[in-house]
C-alpha positions, 0 to 999 in steps of 0.5 A: 445584436443584443444577444451577442453583446450580452454573451460578450459581456458575460465573458468566455464560457466553459465550452470555449476552452479547447478539448485537451484542456477540458479533458485535463480538468475532467480527469481531476474528477472521480468517475462518479462525479463525471458520470453522475454530474458532468455527463448530464449537463450537455452532449458535449460534456457527456462526450468528453466525460466518456472520452477514451483517455478518461476511462483508461483508469477506473476506480470504484468504491461500492461499500455497504448500503442496500443498493450495493448489488444494484450499483455493481450490476450497473457498473458491469453494464457500463463497463461492457457497453461503454468502456469496453476496449478502453479500460487499462486499470481497474480498481474495485473496492466492494463490500456486499451484504451477507444476504447478497445473491450477486452471481460472481460469474457476471463480474468475471464476464465483465472483466473478461470483456476488457481486452486492454486491461493491464492492471487489476486490483480487487478488494472484496468482502461478501463476494468470492471471485474465482480466478480461472481462464478469464484472467489468464486470457487478459494482458495483465501485468499487475494483479492484486486480490484482497479477500477481506474477512475470508480465505483466499483459495488458489487451486492447483489448476489455476493458470496465470496470465503470461504477461504478469509481473506484479502479484498481490494476494491477501486472504484471511488466511491465504491458501496457496495450492498452485505454482506462482508465475515464473515471470514475477518480479514483485510479490506481496502475500498475506496473511500467512500464518501458523501457530508459530512463525511465518509459513512461507509457501515453498512456491516462493523459492521457485521465483528466481527472477523475483526482485521485490518481496513483501510478506504479511503474517503473524511472524516472529524472529524464529521463523525458520521458513525464511531460509527459503529466501536464500534461493532468491539471488536477485532479490533487492527489496524485502519487507517483512511484517512482524518481529525479526532479527536482522542478524538472522535475515541479512545473510540469507539475502546478500544482494539486498538493497532495501530491507523493511521489517515490522519490528526489530529484535536485538537478540544478538550482540551489535558485533553479530549484526555488524558482521551480518551487515558486512555480508550485504554490501549493497544494502543502502536502506534500512527501515523498521519500527519499534524504535525504542531507545535500546533498539536505536542505540543497538543499531548505531553501535552495529553500524559503527564505521559503516559506509554503505547505508544511506538511509536509516528510518525508524518509527514507533508508537511507543514513547521515546525519550525526548533527546532522541527526537531532536536532530541535534541529538541524532547527529551527536549520536551518529558522530559518536558511533563513527558513522559518516555524514552520508547516512540520513537518519529519519526517526519518526516519534509521534507524540504520546496519545495522551497529548491529544486529550486534556490531562486530568490533572492540568485540564489543558490540551496540546497538539504539537505539530512538529511531532506529526510530520506529513500529517494531512491538513484535513486530519490535523483540523479533525484532531484540533476539533477533537481537542476542543471538544475534549476541552469542552467536555472536561470543563 
């Protein structure tokens, strides 16, 4: 009786909660927190921590440290013996030391033993994982491979999973010798480079069903390989990293709905760009960086009388003149250009880096919150701490 009274006085226990609610709580923990913490508490929590719904998505970071190779081997054993048949999304960020002797065949065998795997994301450093028959046999819909600090070579004999829809390939550089799967609707590739311009693989022109394309590389506005884009009739979203002339790109992709470029080049007149915009009547979102006052006014002049665009988003790390950063000034410029109010303009102008640190002349520090939209609170607190430390060192 005394023991029962003590339990009632203590209130409800964690294990008194229904399993669906406990699973929801555990799903908010990382895999490491569940396996190295919760699963060791008792048999009930161990069973819940390893429940199939909680191992459908696995994200693991193994980076640096002398025991990284041992931890990778333990992960492979866990995937084979515990999670096999349940994992649908696997995300691995791996950094092995140069002296590592880990056999990539072990990881290949582990991944091949996941018959339900639909999304695979690998960011690898110190390990090259050749794609082969093991990947073609999986029901993958999304495949992302980032070969960090090294080339990514795809041989001509490579076979792709027939269910693949989204593909991301990054290498330094990327060497693509195989045909790309015709089933793709989303493609991201980089780094594509040559001495001048963007070296766009000819295989891209064969993807007639492609709807979204993102290209990374050392690019410039004179990249003639971009003419390949004209064969992608269904392309609706295009992202290009580097300097590009909008007036040269838009005529190649008449069905485009969203265009993002690393930096804008206004090498033509506003009238030329206006005519190019008229050739892409479905374009509603235009996103770019290097939003100097000159580029911004150039765009507004080119969009004079335009009714199709709904979003113009610009960002830069260069200093903008103060009036361009205020909503009232944006609206005034928008009205002066004859652009309707349906167009939403986002101009991200972070403060100059010198505002983070004490000025050598004034000895004062400021951190304007308004200039950092969407900054995470933790990062904001870190910047504030850095400012205080800088004040201390200055004084």
